[in-house]
N, C-alpha and C positions, 0 to 999 in steps of 0.2 A: 504476616506475609511480607517479606522483604523483597523489593523490586530492585534488581541490580542490572547494569548494562551487560549485554551478552556478546556484543560485537567488538572485534578488535580493529586496529587501524586499517588493515587490508580489507576487511569486510565492509567498513564504512566507505573506503575508496571505491569498492565494487558498487555499492549503492549509489554513490555520487555519479558514477559512470553509467550504470544501467537504469537506475530509477526505481528499482524494486528489490525486495527480499522475499524468498519463499520459505515457509515453515511447514513441515509435514508432520504427520502423526498426532494430530490434535483431535479433540472431541471425544465422544464415547459412542458405544453401540446404541444406547438409549437416545442420545441426541440425534444420531443419524437416522434411526428408525422414525422418530417424530418428524423429521424433515420430509419423509416420504409423503406425509399428508398435510404439510404446511402450505397454507394458501399464499398466493402472491400478494405483494404489497408490504405494508408496514408490519413488522413482527417485533414490536417493542417488548411485549410481555415475554416472548420466547427468549430473547437474548438477555433479559434481565434476571432470568432464573439463576439460582446459585450454581447449578450444574454447568450452564453455558458460560457463566462468568469465570468459573474456576478451570474449566476444561478447554476454553478457547480464549476469551478476552483477556483474562489475567493469568493464563498459563505462563509459567516462568520464561519459556523461550519466546513467547509473543510479547509479553510485557517487557522483557529484556531488550527486544529490538526497539519497541516504542521508547523505552527509557534511554537507549543509546542515541536515537535519532531526534528525540523531542525534548530531552532533558528531564529534570525532576518534576514531579507532581503534574504530569501531563493530564489532559482531559480524556476520560475513558468514555467510549460510546455507550449510550443507554437506549439507543434506537437503531434500527436497521431496516433495510428494504430487501425483500425476497424477490430476486429476479428469477422467474420460472419460465422455461421454454419447454414445450411439449411437442408441438407440431413441427414438421420439417420446415425450414426457411432458408433463404439465400444469404442470411447474415446481415449485420449492421454495417454502417459506414464508419470509417475512422473518425474519432473525435476525442477531445478532452472535455472534462465535465464543466458544469455551469460557471463557476466562479474561479476558474484557473488563475493562479497568481503569476504575473509575469516576472516576479522577482526570483532571485537565485537562492533563497533560503529554503529550509525544510521546516514548515510550520504545520503541515497537515499530511497525515498518512491515510490514504484511502485504501481500504482492505476488502479483499474478495475471499469469502470462505466457501469452500466446496465440500458439502457433507457427503457427497457420493463421488465415485470415480468418474472422471471425464475423459472419454476417448476421442479420437480424431473425428468420428462421425456424430458426436453429440453436440456440435456447435460450440466448441471450446472458446473461451475468451482468448483474444489475440492482443498482444502488447508489442510495442516497438521500443526496444532498449535505447536509451539515450534521448528519446523524444521529449522528455520533461525539460530539456534545455532549450527548447524552441518555442518562442512566443508565436502563437498562430491565431488566425481567424478560424473558428470551428468549421464554418461553411467552406473555407478555402481548401480543406484537406479531405472533404467528404467524397471527392471523386476518385481518390486513390484506391487502387485495388490491392494486389499483393505488393509488399515492399521488401526489398532485399534485407535480410536480417531480422524480420519479424519472428516473434516467438508464439507458438500455439500452446496454451496452458492445458496440456493433457496431463492430468494430475491424479494421484490416488485420493481416495476418500479421506477427509480430515486435513485438507491442505488449506493454508491461508497465504495469500499473496498480499504483501504490504507494500504499497506503491506511493511514490511521490504523486501528489494530487494531479499534477499537470500531465502525467504520462498518457500518451496516445493509446487508445484501446478500442476494441469492438468485439461483438459476438461474431464468431466465425460461422460458416455455413453449417446447417444442421441437416443431416441426411436420414434421420430416423424419427420415430414418434415416442421415444423414451423421455422421461422427465430429466431435465438438466437444471439443477438448482444452484443458485449462487446467492449468498447473503452478503450485502454490502454495508459497511459501517466505517466510521472514521475516528482516529485519534488526533488530538490537537495539542500544539505546543502552548505552554503558559509561562515558560521561564527562559532566561537568557541562554543562548547557545554557548557551550564551552566543551573543550576536549576532555571529558571525564569518563570516557568509555575505557575499554581494556587496552592498555598501552604497555610497551616494553621499553623501559628507559635505556636499555643497553642496545637497542636496535634503531637505526635511523630509517625512517619511513621513506621508501622511494615513491614520490608522488608522480606516478605515471598513469595515464589513462589510455586504454586501448581504442583503436579506431573502429567506429561502427561500420558495418558492411556497406551501408547505403551512403556513407559520407565521402565526398570528394576531398581533394587536398585542402582547399580553403575551408570547407565546412569542418574538417577534422581539426584544423588550427583553431577555428572559432570554438568548437566544442571543448578543446583542451583548455582554452582560456576560461571558459565558463565553468568547467569542472574544477579548475584550481580555485576560482573565486568561491564556488560552493563549498569546497573543502575548507577554505580559510574561514568562511562564514560559520560553518559548523564548529570550527576550532575556537570561535569567539573573537575573530579578528575583523568583524564587520561593523564595529561600533555598537551603540545602544540599540537594542531591539525591544519593541513593545508588542504585546498581543493585539491582533486586530479585533476591535470590539464588534465590527460589522460581521466578520467571519464567525465570531463566537455567538452572535445573535442569530445568524442563519442556521448554525449548527448548535442550537441551544440545547438539544437533547443529549447532553453530555455532562459528566460530573468529574470533578477533580479526583485524581487517584486517591488522595488521602481520605476523601469523603466516602468513596466506594469501599475502601479497605475497612473504614470504621463501620459501615453498614454490615459488612461481612463478619464483624467482630474480630478483625485481624489487628 
């Protein structure tokens, strides 16, 4: 199994600006049926099955995004957490997760996999495009309600959202008592960033970043500067980078891509 980058310059620029990529049409009927009875909490054995590895985690379009944004021999998730909501609820507060990195690199892709269709009344995950650029105190944003430009992830079965770890998100209000499943897992960078994704040598890349709907004039200027710095970092212009041993220790339930492929006999 050869893992190649699947994003081009414009798609990488879109990720830099928004902070996430969506991949649809993953999984299998067997996987999605098994998820109907999956218990909440850790689901290590489930995601380590050959079928889940091949149909989701190492699917060429998924692994291609990870290869594009994290470089060669990235760490592949070997554990996941099943977030299950059944009862109606008012939703969560906005937050970024525990060890959000204030830097402007891409070292960690946090992923949300939806084995079943998620509609507006199912308590869909909500994300705020561009929020990965903002260093925040988690408690300081918890009082926000709806924010102009927020996106509700109403998605078909078999959708994976691959996000910058610091992207703001929350579970939206749930108006029914149907199961709403989401499996969360992460890919990690282990190599130096460089611009080795799909490029067109005959085309000059227009490095332009759209204004987020919630951003005023000054914030748009700041966001544009941060986006350019992040783009330059991904292109390998940020000096020497080393993997964080602390982050790898916390997310120790991961294996290098080469090791996972060897286990699969690839």
